[in-house]
C-alpha positions in Angstrom: -6.8 1.5 -17.7 -5.3 -1.0 -15.8 -1.7 -2.8 -15.9 0.2 -4.9 -14.1 3.3 -2.9 -13.9 3.9 -2.0 -10.6 6.2 1.5 -11.2 3.5 3.9 -12.1 4.6 7.5 -11.9 2.4 10.3 -12.1 3.5 14.0 -13.8 4.1 16.9 -16.2 5.0 16.5 -19.9 8.5 19.3 -19.6 9.3 18.9 -22.9 9.2 16.8 -26.1 12.1 16.8 -28.7 10.9 15.3 -31.9 14.3 13.5 -34.1 13.7 12.1 -37.6 11.6 8.9 -35.7 12.1 9.6 -32.2 11.0 11.7 -29.8 12.5 12.2 -26.3 9.7 12.9 -23.8 10.8 14.6 -20.7 8.4 14.8 -17.7 8.7 16.3 -14.7 7.8 14.1 -11.5 7.8 15.8 -8.3 11.1 17.8 -9.4 12.8 15.2 -11.1 13.0 14.8 -14.9 12.6 11.2 -16.4 12.9 11.0 -20.2 10.7 8.5 -22.2 12.3 7.6 -26.2 8.8 6.8 -28.0 7.9 7.3 -31.9 7.0 10.4 -33.1 3.7 8.9 -34.2 3.2 7.7 -30.7 3.5 11.3 -29.5 0.6 12.5 -31.7 -1.4 9.3 -30.5 -1.3 10.1 -27.4 -1.6 13.9 -27.8 1.1 14.5 -26.3 1.8 18.2 -25.1 4.1 20.2 -23.0 2.4 20.8 -19.8 0.4 17.8 -20.0 -0.7 15.4 -17.5 0.7 11.9 -18.1 1.7 8.4 -16.1 5.0 7.1 -16.5 5.4 3.4 -16.5 8.6 1.4 -15.6 8.7 -2.1 -16.5 12.2 -2.9 -15.9 14.1 -6.6 -15.3 16.8 -4.8 -14.2 18.2 -1.6 -12.6 22.1 -0.7 -12.7 23.7 1.6 -10.4 27.2 3.0 -11.0 30.2 4.9 -9.6 33.6 5.9 -10.9 
């Protein structure tokens, strides 16, 4: 796979929480957990399973940080 995004992180699926239409896929990337919201259909099409190796692609025009 070739992709133009520069923020590609490798990790392992930690947990998959399927809802009515959307799943939250928790991915462990070097001890940090990232969560992706994707369709339940995508989970099935990608064959995602807990423990499976994946690449997390982050494409965003803005990153915000806030404090109290």
